[in-house]
N, C-alpha and C positions, 0 to 999 in steps of 0.2 A: 605567820598565820595568827590571827587573833583568837584567843581562847575564851570560851564562855563556860560558866558554871551555873547555868540557868535552866537546867532540865526541870520542867513543871510536871510532866506526866509520862508514864511508860505503859503502853497498851499493846499487848500482843507483840508483833514484830516492829512496832513504831515507837519512836522516842519523840516527844514534843519539847521544844526549847524556845526560850524568849531570846530575841536578837534586837540590836539597835541599828542595823544596817541592812540594805537590800541584799538578799541571797537568791542566787539564780536556781531555777528549776533544774533538776537532775544533777546538781553539783555534788561532788564527792566530799564526804564528811569523815573526820577521824574522831573517834570517841575513846578517851582514856578513862579506864575504871580506876577505882580506888587502889586496887592492887597493882597498878601499872600496866595492865593489858591494854593493847590498842586494837580497836575494831573499826571496820570501815562501814560506812553507810552512804545513802543517797537521798537527796532532797526529793521528797514526794510531793509536798505542798508548801508554798511559801506565800505569806501574807504579811501585812504590816505588824512587825513586832513578834511574829510567831512562825516557826517552821516545824514541819513534820518530817522526820527522818526515818527511812526504812533501813534497818540494820542487817547487813548481809549474814553475819555470824550469829544472829539471834540476840535477844535482849537479856538473857539469863546472866545475872552477875552485875548488871548495870543498875545503879541507883542514882538518886538526885545529886550525889556528890561528884559524879563523873563530869569530866570537862569535855566540851565540844569545840572542834576546830574546823573551819571551812577552808578547803584547798583552793577554791576559785576555779577548779577544772571539773569537767564531766568525766565519766568513766570511759577509758580508752583501752583498746586491745592492742598489745604489741604484736605486730604481724611480720612474718618472714616466711620464705619458702622452706626454711629448716623446721617449721612446725609439722611438716608431714612426718608421720611416724611417731608423733608425740601424744601423750595422754595428759589432759588437764582436768582440774576439778571444775565445779560449776561457776567459779569466779575467774577462770582463766589462769590459775596457778599450776605449774607442772607437778604431777603426782607420780611420775614414772621413774624417778630416780635419775633422770638424765641431766645433761648439763644445762646451765642457766641459758635462758633464751636471749639472744642478742637481736633486738628487732631492727628491721629495715625502716619501719615506720610505726607510728602509734595512731590508730584510727578510732574515732568516736563510735561507740557501739550502736548508737541510734541509726547511723548510716545516712546516706543522702538519697533522697527519692530519685528514681529514674525518670527523666523527662519523657513523657509519653511519645513525643515526637522522635525521640532518639531510640525508642524501643524497636528492636528488630523482631519480626514476627516468628514465633517458635514453629519450626517445620523440619527438624532434623531428628532422626530416630536414635534413641538410646536402647540398646539391647540388654535386657535384664536377665535373659536366659530362662525366664519363667513364661511358659506358653499362654497361660491365662491372661498375663499382662501383655506380652509382645504380640500375641496373635489376636486378642480380642479387645484390649484396652491399652493401646500402645503409648508408651512414655516418650515424650519429645523434649529435646534440649530446651531449657528455659521455661518448662511447664511447672506447675504446682499440682501434684496429683496425690491426694491423701489416701491413707488406708483407714477404713472404718472397721473397727473390731469390737470385741467384747471381752469382758474379764475372763481370764483362763483360756483364751484362744491363742494359737501360736503366731501372733503377729510379730513377736520378736524374731522368731526363726525365719519368717518371710523377710523381715528387714535385713537380717544378716545375710540371707541368700542373695538379696538384691545388692547389698553392699560389696560382697566379694565377687559377683558375677557381672555387674554392670560394666558395659564397655560402649565405646563409640565405634560402630562398625566402619570398615574401610569405605572411603569416599568412592563414588563412581569413576572419578578421574584417576583413581589409582593411588591417591595419597592416603597414607595410613595414619588415622587419628588415634590409634590405640597407644597403650603404654603410659609413659609418665605424664602425658597431657590430661589424663583423667584422674580425678581425685575424689575422695569421699570425705565429707564432714559429718561426723556422727555426734548429735547432741542428745544426751539422755537426761531426762528430768524427772526426779522423784522415783527412780527405780530402786529395787531392793539390791542388797549386796550380792545376793545369789544371782540375780539378773546381770549385774555388773560383771561378775566373775565369768558368767556364761558368754557375754559379749567379748570380753578380753581374750578368753581362751580361744574362741573362734577366730578372732582377728589375728592372734599370734600363730594359731595352727595353720591357717590358710595363707598367711603372708600378706593379707589385706591391709594390715597396719602400716605397711611401708608406704602406701599411698593415701593414708587416712590421717585425719586429725580428730581425736576423740575428746569430747567434753562430758564429764560425769557429774551429775548432781544426784546424790542418793536420797533415799526416802527419809533418812534421819538427819539430812542437812536442812538448814533453815529454808522455809517455804519462800522467803523473799529472794533467795539465791536463784530460784527457778525462773523469776522474771528476767534475770540477767543472762542466764545460760544460752537460750536460743539467739539472743542478740550478739553474744560473743561468737557463736558458731557461724552466724550469717555474715558478721564482719570479716571473719577469716576467709569465708567462702568468696566474698566480694573481692578481697585483695588477690586471692589466687586466680580468680576468673578474669577480672578486668584489668589487673596489673601484670599478671604472669602468664595469661593465656590458657589456663586450664579449663576443661570442662568439669565442673564441680557438681556432684550430687550431694545434697544436704538431706539427711534423715534425722527427723526430730521425733523423739518418742519420750514421754507420752504427753500429748498436748492437753489431755484431761487434767493431768497433775498441774500443768502450767495454769490452766483456768481455775483450778481449785485454789492456787496460790493467789490469784487475782481476787477471788471471792473472800479469802481470808484477810487480805489487806483492806479490801473495801469495808469489811465488817469492822476492822480495827479503826478505820477512819469514820465510822458511823455514817457511811454513805447510804442514800436511799437505794435499796436493791432493786434490780430489774427481774427478769424471768428467773424463777427458781433460786433467787437469792444472788445470782451473778451480777456483776456491775453492768450498768446500762451502757458503758463505753466498751464492753468486751468485743463487740464487732469491730470497732475501730482499732483496738489493740491487736486483735488477730490479723486484721488487714495490714497493719504496719509490719508484721512478720512475713505473711505470705506473699505480699507484693514485692518483696525483695528478691524474688526469683525473676529470671528473665535474661534477655540478651540486649546488648547495646551496639548500635551500628558503629562499625569501625573498630570494634574490639573482637578478638579471637574467641575469648572464653564465654562461658555461660554458667548460670546458677540455676539448677533444677532442684525442686523440693519434693520430698515425700514425707509430709507430716503423718504421724500415726496417732490415733486417738481411740480410746476404749469408750464405747457408748455405754453410759450407765443403764443397766437393765436392758441392753441391746436395743435401745430406743433411739432410732435415727431422727426423731422429732425433738430430742433433747437439745437445749440451746447450743451446746458445743459442736456436734455434727451439723446442726441446722445452719448456724452461722458460717461454719467452715465450708459448707456446700455452696453458699452464696458467693464466696470469694474465690474458691479454687476452680480449676477446670476439669471437674469430674471427681470420681472416687472409686476405690477398689474395696469391695466388701468381703470381709472374712466371715464365713458362715458357720454357725454352730452345728447345724444339721450335717453339713458335709464333713466337718471335723469329727463328729461322733461316728461317722462311717469309716474314719481312718484315712480320708483323702488329704494328701499333702501336696501343695498348700491348699487349704479349704476355701478357695476363692470362688465366690458365686458370681458368675459373669453377667447374669441377667440384670440385677440392680446396679452393677458396676458400669462405669462410663469414663471415657476419655474424650473430652470435647475437641482436642486437637489431633485426634488420631488420623483423621483423613488427610491432614496436611503433613504428616510425618512418616508415611509408610511407603516412600519410594516413588519412582516415576515409571511411566510406560506400562509394560506388561506386568512388571513386578508389583506396581501399585494396584493395578486392576486385580491381579491374583489375590493379594492380601486383602483388599477391600471386599471383593465379592465373596471370598471364602468366609471371612469374618461375618458378613451379613447373612449368609446362608446358614452358617452354623448357629448364630443367634436365633434365627427364625425356626430352625429345626429343633433346637434344644428347648425353646419356649413352648413349641407344640408338644414335645415329649413330656414337659413338666405339667402341662394342662391335662394331658391324657393320664398321667399318674393319678390325678385326683378322681378321674372317671373310673379307673380301674378299681379303686377302693369301693366303689359303689356297685358296679356291674361285673367286675372280673375281666380278665384278659380274653376269655373265650368269647365274650360278646362283642369284641372289637374286630374290625376288618383287618386284612393283611397289611394295608397301608398304615393303619394306626399302630399296629404291633411293630412295624419297622421303625416308626418314630420313637416308640417306647424303648426299643433296643438301641436306637441312636443315642438317646439321652443317657442310658446306662454306660454305653461305651465312651461317650464324650467325657463323662466324669472319671471313668476308670483309665482311659488312655490319654486324653488331652490334658485334663486339669490335674490329675493325680500323677505327679512326676517325681515326688520326693523333694526334700529340701537340699539334697546334694547333687541333683542333676542339672546340668547346664545345657540347655538346648539352644541352637541357633535358630534364627527366624525361619530358615529354609526347613529345618527339621520340624518345627511347629506346623508350618504350612503343609508339609508332607503328611503328617499325622491327620491334619484337617482334611486333606483330599481322600485319605484312606477311609475316614468316617463318612464323608459325604458320598463316597462311591457305594455305600451300603444302601443308599436311597435310590429309587428309580430316577432315570435321567429327567423325565418330564417334571419331577418335583423340584429340580434345581432351577427355579425361576428367577433367582437373583444373581446368577452367574453368567457371564458372556459365553455364547455358544463356542467361540474359538478356544476359550479356556477349558470348557468341558471336553472338547475333542482332544485337547493336549494332555490333560491330567486325569480325566475320569477313567477308572478301571472297574469293570463289573466284577461280581463275585467269583465268576469262573476264572477270570485272569488273575485275581488275588490268590485263589487257592492253588493255581499252577505255579505262581511265583513262590509261594511258601513251600510247596513240594520240592521245587527246584533248589531252593535254599537249603532245605533239610538234606537233600541228596548230596549237595556240595559239601555240607558239614560232615 
């Protein structure tokens, strides 16, 4: 490798150096400081005679006397099935004290775009064990379904719950897809040491680490490293999915920290800022990450993404959630008001959406049951929410018996369906059973979104419910 001692400027996380040969974009660079320390960087911009290098370990301690060497290679992730159960830092180096990784292959972290013709349509259900997701906003293999949250809300707890509970249910032909064929890739960007400890303690306590690969970029790590962490995680996911046949769930938190790193790098490059100071190319950059989810025809595995982002000021018109919403197939909203009421997880199902839900919730009667129950509960809960505003003005006494039933439904929906705790794992049958119990509190004539055959099969009036409860108490 040819060495240069031609550093002209150091600005934030960037180092600028003069060169006399063509240097490739994204090429890996080694920088040797005056005290002999070696740091890695990546070419961010290359033009005639000058390159801009983003330094992964930060530029502190680098001066103009440092030497720069170009490797001629882009950043690659060493991949192997043995990565399951391992914990890496934000640059892909093991930090768990385990043995050295012996890779089967080294893959470019940028990845290869999936040919749209080769994409298989996502339509197979992933059970998260969370009723508000499984019942109302179903996650499908190959989907990208972000969680929109706010500062101080328990999105990390929800992410951990999904990570340890998510399974691929048994196929209708009797083949069992559970077990070792399901893996979780967890990419953390800019989180605190306390959050990192919480994640690791939960993974180890529940045994979820055995089927997981964890990438940790902490808040005191260089911001530039955050631009690499999700790409390392997704490269590992693609290898496990498309080479080894795993169904892989990728959880990326926090995408807001990732976008802040993009803004910091853009400011150091003196780029013309876009909305609220973020780079104009942030939409393209996010799409490069999110669009790596999917299924490929002829391959067994799949890559499903749950990116998590904290909306600054709980503003969903902020550029980060706004652009994310354009790219992904829906969103799960973590609500501050529900959280203040002690509801766990505090998922607000009304603004939440899964655009692929209808294609991933089963076939035949099961599909109709799920779709109809979900639609009816949405309608009933929305009406109950509207009536809450009216109650604040006129009081419950001024409402009709029908309106009071909808108010009671909204209260019970939050208390019984949404509020399940972060340690409860419900099957989809259990979630739908709770849904039918709640819908049975409404008059039959109000269930105008459910097939009559299903009403006859599952609807139980209040007298039947009371006698069942009394019989159960007597048996106890």
